[in-house]
DSSP file (Angstrom, degrees, kcal/mol; ACC not computed):
  #  RESIDUE AA STRUCTURE BP1 BP2  ACC     N-H-->O    O-->H-N    N-H-->O    O-->H-N    TCO  KAPPA ALPHA  PHI   PSI    X-CA   Y-CA   Z-CA
    1    1 A X              0   0    0      0, 0.0     2,-1.5     0, 0.0     0, 0.0   0.000 360.0 360.0 360.0 133.4   -4.1   -5.8   11.0
    2    2 A X        +     0   0    0      2,-0.0     2,-0.4     0, 0.0     0, 0.0  -0.621 360.0 138.3 -94.0  81.0   -6.9   -4.5   13.1
    3    3 A X        -     0   0    0     -2,-1.5     2,-0.1     3,-0.0     5,-0.1  -0.980  50.4-125.2-128.9 136.9   -9.2   -3.3   10.3
    4    4 A X     >  -     0   0    0     -2,-0.4     4,-0.6     1,-0.1     3,-0.2  -0.389  24.4-117.7 -71.7 153.3  -12.9   -3.7   10.0
    5    5 A X  H  > S+     0   0    0      1,-0.2     4,-0.5     2,-0.2     3,-0.5   0.853 115.6  55.7 -58.9 -32.5  -14.4   -5.3    6.8
    6    6 A X  H  4 S+     0   0    0      1,-0.2     3,-0.4     2,-0.2     4,-0.3   0.858 110.3  42.7 -73.0 -33.9  -16.2   -2.0    6.1
    7    7 A X  H  > S+     0   0    0     -3,-0.2     4,-1.4     1,-0.2    -1,-0.2   0.446  91.8  87.5 -89.7   0.5  -13.0    0.1    6.2
    8    8 A X  H  X S+     0   0    0     -4,-0.6     4,-0.8    -3,-0.5    -1,-0.2   0.886  85.5  53.7 -67.7 -36.1  -11.0   -2.5    4.2
    9    9 A X  H  X S+     0   0    0     -4,-0.5     4,-0.5    -3,-0.4    -1,-0.2   0.811 106.7  52.8 -67.5 -28.3  -12.2   -0.9    0.9
   10   10 A X  H  > S+     0   0    0     -4,-0.3     4,-0.5     1,-0.2     3,-0.3   0.820 109.3  48.0 -74.4 -30.8  -10.9    2.5    2.1
   11   11 A X  H  X S+     0   0    0     -4,-1.4     4,-2.2     1,-0.2    -1,-0.2   0.584  91.2  84.4 -85.4  -9.5   -7.5    1.1    2.9
   12   12 A X  H  X S+     0   0    0     -4,-0.8     4,-2.0     1,-0.2    -1,-0.2   0.933  90.2  46.2 -60.3 -48.4   -7.2   -0.6   -0.4
   13   13 A X  H  X S+     0   0    0     -4,-0.5     4,-2.2    -3,-0.3    -1,-0.2   0.895 112.1  51.7 -60.5 -40.8   -5.9    2.4   -2.4
   14   14 A X  H  X S+     0   0    0     -4,-0.5     4,-2.5     1,-0.2    -1,-0.2   0.891 107.1  53.4 -65.9 -38.3   -3.4    3.2    0.3
   15   15 A X  H  X S+     0   0    0     -4,-2.2     4,-2.3     1,-0.2    -1,-0.2   0.925 110.1  47.0 -61.1 -43.2   -2.1   -0.3    0.2
   16   16 A X  H  X S+     0   0    0     -4,-2.0     4,-2.3     1,-0.2    -1,-0.2   0.881 111.4  51.3 -65.5 -36.2   -1.5   -0.1   -3.5
   17   17 A X  H  X S+     0   0    0     -4,-2.2     4,-2.4     2,-0.2    -1,-0.2   0.894 109.1  51.6 -67.7 -38.9    0.2    3.3   -3.1
   18   18 A X  H  X S+     0   0    0     -4,-2.5     4,-2.2     2,-0.2    -2,-0.2   0.911 109.8  48.6 -60.0 -44.1    2.4    1.8   -0.5
   19   19 A X  H  X S+     0   0    0     -4,-2.3     4,-2.2     1,-0.2    -2,-0.2   0.915 110.7  50.8 -62.2 -44.2    3.4   -1.1   -2.8
   20   20 A X  H  X S+     0   0    0     -4,-2.3     4,-2.2     1,-0.2    -2,-0.2   0.885 109.5  50.9 -63.3 -38.7    4.1    1.4   -5.6
   21   21 A X  H  X S+     0   0    0     -4,-2.4     4,-2.4     2,-0.2    -1,-0.2   0.911 109.1  51.0 -62.4 -42.2    6.3    3.5   -3.3
   22   22 A X  H  X S+     0   0    0     -4,-2.2     4,-2.1     1,-0.2    -2,-0.2   0.918 110.5  49.0 -60.8 -44.0    8.3    0.4   -2.2
   23   23 A X  H  X S+     0   0    0     -4,-2.2     4,-2.4     2,-0.2     5,-0.2   0.906 110.2  51.4 -62.1 -43.0    8.8   -0.6   -5.9
   24   24 A X  H  X S+     0   0    0     -4,-2.2     4,-2.1     1,-0.2    -2,-0.2   0.936 111.6  46.1 -63.1 -46.1   10.0    3.0   -6.7
   25   25 A X  H  X S+     0   0    0     -4,-2.4     4,-1.6     1,-0.2    -1,-0.2   0.860 111.3  54.2 -63.3 -35.6   12.5    2.9   -3.9
   26   26 A X  H  X S+     0   0    0     -4,-2.1     4,-1.0    -5,-0.2    -2,-0.2   0.917 111.1  43.2 -65.9 -44.0   13.7   -0.5   -4.9
   27   27 A X  H  < S+     0   0    0     -4,-2.4    -1,-0.2     1,-0.2    -2,-0.2   0.832 111.2  55.8 -74.2 -30.0   14.4    0.5   -8.5
   28   28 A X  H  < S+     0   0    0     -4,-2.1    -1,-0.2    -5,-0.2    -2,-0.2   0.853 104.7  53.4 -69.9 -31.4   16.1    3.7   -7.4
   29   29 A X  H  <        0   0    0     -4,-1.6    -1,-0.2     1,-0.3    -2,-0.2   0.771 360.0 360.0 -73.8 -24.7   18.5    1.8   -5.2
   30   30 A X     <        0   0    0     -4,-1.0    -1,-0.3    -5,-0.1    -2,-0.2   0.535 360.0 360.0 -67.9 360.0   19.6   -0.4   -8.0
């Protein structure tokens, strides 16, 4: 990923939201 260390803290919440979205889709498919 081409992300600066300064903007890494800004992308942290988005990464967590993306992981949560993947888990939700995974449980819905079961």
